[in-house]
N, C-alpha and C positions, 0 to 999 in steps of 0.2 A: 847281447846277440841271442843267447839261449831263450830269453823271454820273447823276443820277436819271432823266433822260430816257433815257439809254443803258440803265440797269438796267430801266426799264419796257419799253423796246423788247425787251430780251432775254427778260423774263418773258413778254411776249406771245407771243414766238416759241417759247418752251420750257415754257410752263405745263403742257402735258400731261404731260411727263416729270417735272416737279417734283411735280405732284399724285400721279402714279403712285408715285413713290418714297416720298412721305409715307404713302400708303395701305398700301404694303407694310410699312413700319416699324411703323405702328400695328397692322396685322394680326398681325405677328410678336409684338409686345408683348402684345396681348390673348390670343393663342394660348398663349404660355408661362404667363401668369397663370391662364388657364382650365384648362389641363391640369394645372397644379400643384395647384389647388384640387380638381379632380376626382380626382386621384391620392390626395390626403389623405382625401377622403370615401370613395373606394373601399376604402382600407385600413381605415378605421373600420368600414364596413359589412361587410367580409369578417371582421374580428375579431368583430363582433357575431353574425354568422351562425354562425361556428365555435363561439362560446360557447353559443349556443342549441342547436346540434346536439349539443354535448357534454352539455348539461343533459338533453336528450331521451334520449340514450343511457344516461345514469346512471339515469334513471327506469325505462327498460326493464330495466335490470339488477336493480332492486329486486324482492324477492319479492312484496311487496304494496304497490304504490304507490297511495296513497289520494287521492281527490278530496274535496271538502268534504262531500259526502253520505256517502261511505264513512267518513270520519273521524267524523262525527256518530254514525253507527250503531255504530261501534266503541266510542266513548265510552259509549254507552248500554249496550252489552253488558258493558263493564268495570264499570259501576255495578251491573248485575244480578248479575254474578258476585261482586263484592265484598260485596254484601248477602247472597248465598247463603253465602259463607264466614263472614260475621259470624253469620248465623243458626245455621249448623252448629256454629261455635265456642261460641256461647252455649248451645246445647242440650247439648253435651258437658260444658261446664263446670258448668252447672246440675245435670245428673245426677250428676256427680262430687262436687259439694258435699255431697250427701246422705250420702256415705260417708267423706269426708275430714274427720272431725270430731275436734277436740281434746276431751279429757275435761273435763267441766264443773267437776270438783272442783279443777282447777288454779287456779281463781279468775277472776273477771271481768276484773281488771286484766291478768293474764297472757294471757288469751284475746284481749283487745283489742289487746295488743301484737303477738302473733304473727300476727293477722289482717292487721295493717297491714304486715307484712313479706312479703306475698305479691305477686308472685313473689319468691322468695328472692334470686335473682341480681340483681334490679333494685333491691333495697332494702338488701342487706347486702354490704358490700365485704370484701375480704381483702387484707392483714391488717386486722382490726377495730381501729379507733382507740379505740372505747369500746363496751363490752358493752351491747347494747340491752335485755337482760334482767338484772335485778339478781341478786345472789348468792343471795338467798332463793328467788327464782323458779327459778333454775337447780338448786338443791338439791332443790326440790320435784319437779322433773321427773325428776331422777336417782332419787329414791325411787319415783316412779310407775313408771318403767320396770322396776325390780326386782320390782315387784308384778304388773305386767301380763303379763310374759313367760310365767309358768306358766299364766296363764289362756288365752293363745294356744294352747299345746300341747293344752289340753283340747278345742279345736275339733275335732281329728282323733282324740281319745280316746287320747292318749299322755301319760305324765307328763313333767314338765320334769326335766332332768338333775340339778338341784340337790335335787330332792325324793327323796332316797334312801330315805326311809321309805315311799314310796308303792309298794305291792306289787300294785297293780291291773294285771290283764292288759290290755295295750294293744290297741286295735283296729287302730291303725297304729303300727308300730315306726318311731321317728325316731332315727337314729344320734345317740347322746349326744355324740360328738365334734363333729358338725356343730352341734348345739344350743350346745355350749360355744363353738365358734368364732364363731357368730353373736352370742352374748352378749358375748364379750370384744372382738370387733372393731368392734361397732356400738353397743352399749348399755352399755358399762362404761367408767368413767373413774376408775380407782383412784387414790386419793391427791390428787384434784383435782376442781374443779367443771367440768362441761362448758361449752364456749363456746356462744354463741348460735347460731352456724352449726351446730355439732355437734348441738344440740337440734333444730333445724329439719330437718336431714337425717335424724336418727334417727327423727323422727316420720314422715317419708316412708317410711323403711325399714319401720317398724312397720305402716303402712297396706298396703304391698306384701306384706309377710309374711303379714298377716292375710288379704289377698285370695287369696294362693296356698293357704293352709290351707283356706279356704272352698271353693276349687275342688276340693281333694282330698275334703273332707267331702261336697260335693254329688255328686261322682263315685261315692263309696261308697254314698250314699243312707242310708236309715233302717235301720241294721243294729246288731246287738248283739254279734256275734262276729267275730273276725278272719278266719275262713275265708270269710265272706261278702263281704269287702272287695274292691273292684276294685283299689285301691291299698293294698298291704300294708306297704310299707316306704318311708320317706323316707331316702334315703342322703345327699343334700345339697341344700341350697337356697342358691344363690349369687345375690347381688343387686348391681347396680352394677358397680364396678370388678372384683369377684371373678368376674363373669360375662362379661367382655369377650371377644369373639371367638367364632366358631363352634367347635364341638367337633371337627370333623374334615372331611376332604375326601372327595368321592365320585369314585371312579375310573370311567372308561368301561368298559363290559362288552366284553371281548375274547374271542376264540375260546378262548384258554387258560383264562380264568377262568369261562367259561360252564358248564363241565361237568367237574369233577374236576381242574382246574388248580390250581397253587399260587401264583397271582399275588398273593393277598391276604396281609395281615400276620396270619397265624394264623387266617383265617376260612374255614370250610367246606373244610378243607384235606386231608383224607385220604380220597380217593375220594368226596368229598361231592357234593352235587347242585346246586351253584350258587355264584355268587360275584359279583365285580364291585365290592364295596365295599372301600375301601382298607384299613380297619383294623377289627379286632374280629370275632370269630366270631359266629355266631348269625344272627338274622333282620334284614333291613333294613340299616340303616347301623350301622357299628361304633361301639362305645362308647369314650369316652376317660375321663379323670379328671374331677375336679371343675371347676377354674377354667379349664382348657382351653388348647388348643394351636392354635387357629385363627388368630388375628390377633396372637399374641404377648402377652407380659405387659406390663401398663401400669406405667409408672414410678411409684414411690411419691412422693407429694407431701405437703407440710404442709397444703395447701389441701384441706379435706374435699370440695370440689366438683370437684376435678380427676379426670378419667377416670371420673366417676360416671355420666355420660350418654353416649349415642352419637348420631352423626349419621345421615343417610339411607343412608350407605355402611357403617354398623355399625362405624365407627371411633370410638374414645374422643375426647371433647371436653374441652379444657382449660376450667376454670371462667372464666378471663379472657375467652375467646372468647364464652362464654355470656353473661357480664355485658355485654360490648360489643355483643352482638346487639340488646339492647333499645334502643340508640340508633342502630342501623344502618339505612340506607335501601336496602341491597343486597337484591335478591330472593332471593339464596341463603341469607340469614339469616332469611327469613320464618317458616320452620317452627319455629325456635327460639323465636320470640315467642309462637307459639300453644301449643306443648306441649313438654315435656321427655320424652325417651325413655330409660327405665331398662331395661337388659337384665336378664333373669332366666334362670337355668339350674337345672333340676330334675333330680335323679337319683332315680328311683323304681323299685320293684319292683311290676309291674302285671300283672294278668290280661290277657293280650294280646287276649282277646276284648272287653275293656272299653276298649281304647285309643280307639276312636271316641267313646265317651261321655265319656272324659276330655278329649279335644280339644274336644268340644262345650261342656263346662263351662268350659273356658278362654275360649271365645268369648262365653259367656253370663254371665260373671262380672260382678259390680258394677263392679270395676275390671278391664276386659277385659285378658286376657293374650293378646296377638297372637302366635301360635306361628309362628316362622320356620324352625325346623328340628326334626325328630324323628329320633332314632336308637334303634333297637331291637336288642338283642343279649342275650347271656347270659354274657359274659366277665367282667363286673364284680360278679357275685354273690359272696358270701363264699365263700372256699375251703372245700371240704368240705360245703357246703350240699347236701343231697340231698332229693329229693321222694318218689318211689316207687322204692325200690331202695337199694342200698348204695353204698359207695365202693370200687371195685376198684383195681387197680394202674394202669389206664390212664384217661385222661380221656374221659368219656362225651360224647355229643352231645345233640341235642334229643330224640332217641328212643333214648337209650342210647349206648353207645360200645364200641369195641374195647378189649381188654386190652393188654398189652404188645406193641408192634409189630404190632397188628392194625388193620385198617381198620374204622372205625365206620360208623354209618348216615348221619347228616347232618352229619358234621364233629365237631370236638373243641371243646368249650366249657367246660362245667362238669365238675368231677370227680364221677364217680359216675353221671351221667346223670339223665334225667328219668323215663324209663319203663323202667328196668332198669339193668343194668350191674353186678350183683353178680358177684364172681369176677373172673378175669383175662380173660375173653373174653365179657363181657356185651354187650348192645345188640341192637337190632333189626337183624338182618342183619350183626352184627359178630361176629368170632371164627370159630373153625372150625365151631361148631355152628349158625351162622346164627340163625334165629329161636329155636331152642332155647336159645341162650345167654341171650336176654332172658327167656324164660319160666322157665328153671331158675334162673339167677342173680339175676334182677331181682325178679320177683314171688314166686318161691318162697322164697328165703332172706331177702329184705329186706336182705341185705348188712350194711353197717357200722352206723353210729349210728342210733338210733331217732329218729324225728321225729313230730311231731303232724300226722296226716293232715288234721285239721280246719283247720290253719293254712295249710299249704302245698299247692300244686297244680301239676300238670305244665304248666299253662298260664301260670305266672308267669314273666315275663321282665324283664330290666332295661331300662328306658326312660329316655332322656334327652330333655328338652324344652328348647329354647332359644327364648325369646320376648321380647316388649317390653311393658312397661306404660307407658302415657302418663299423665303428670301435666299436666293442662291448666292454663295460666295464666289469671288473671282476664281477662275480655274487655275489650279496649281498641279501640274503633272507630278512634281516631286512628292506630293502627298499621297500619290497612288503607289509609291514604292518603286523598287528597282525593276519590277516586271514591266512597268509602263515605259521603260527606256527604249523599248524596241517596238517596231511596227511589224505585225505578223500578217502575211498574206497567204491565203490558201489557194494553191494553184489549181484546185479542182480535181486533181488526179491523186489526191492523198498526200502530196508533198507540201511542206510548209516552209516558207522562207522568212527570215527575220533580218532586219536592218536597223541601224540607228534611227531614232525618231527625233523630230524637232519639238518645238513647244506648241505647235498648232496641229489640230487634227487634219 
């Protein structure tokens, strides 16, 4: 008890200091706890602010950052564009169907089968595990091709190369070597039956070939004699892999080639009046051979679909890529789903005054031939071919040419010249006699071999056309994606309504 009394007395005397110490200790404890919690929250809030700031900066860096309203309007525009594409695709395909017709005498069963195989690459694989057309049907088609090819040549008024007994004067000469090449490389299967794939692709070639010949027929118009023709000669028709690649390059015009220079590969090169094209004499772009030197030769493949079509960069496409495109969701493959692009190259002898009409007929054809390159020149005409005048010792130009070691008028291209060139110094302005050389040697003597003036003309030049024929695939709305599942109508007042769409536009 005495000790408690002593402690109570001491506490009474020192209670202030005891309470002060306790308050200090409690204050220190609360301070540490509070500052620790605040530091943790500060760290969390700082991190959250930095994250939000980073998000805002990333949005600022986006080309088109969309809010909800913008996103809605963009979706509506996508639907509109998708339906526009669908309508255009359907219109092209429906128009094309009128001309891509299989002959009815092949039989209803045959026709039903081939119609189900369109598009080819989506329904027929390679190698084929089982032929989808039976042996009888494939033999029927082989016999059909042998009969229809001579009928095609009649479109332009020329006999088929196998009809040796046909002595009819052609309206358009078609090189027999090219006819034979087309027949043997595309429509002939000696000693065997054609495969289903070969038949399907052969029919496509037949349609394209017929379209090309109709273009030439329409360019010539209603004529009865060869001298009236705008297109007088078909030197070659290359289709598919035979036509891969542009025919030549175009060089920039330099001071050396602009007037009398020798920068070109044989073009306008003896005191001539112009230049700039890389190869070939004559007018415009220089001419090359048939299957061409632009993008290189395509490798031969057992798959008849390989390198048959081209992409948007005019490069050949392997058939495996084309087949896989029908299951692809990549935007870069979309054009392959809509249409296939078959390259076509034509080598013709044309009245150069009628070249615009020929190009117009290409664009107006039932199967439009979209011309991507035209080259005009005189170097690829047959050697010794003369028009007015004979064949001298030197090569004539567009208006004649010089004799040996003489400078011609507009360069050296055809032997003999077009408006003169008889003797050794013919040509307009060529030789020592100048104009007299053309009058005396060209028109006066007629020079070498006789020609039919009614057939040939001084306006005839060699023209090469490189273009594309589109084969449109059957319309498939599903391939356009989910956006095409709705039809969008603009009410004219800024409002847009959507509703479920069917399978037809």
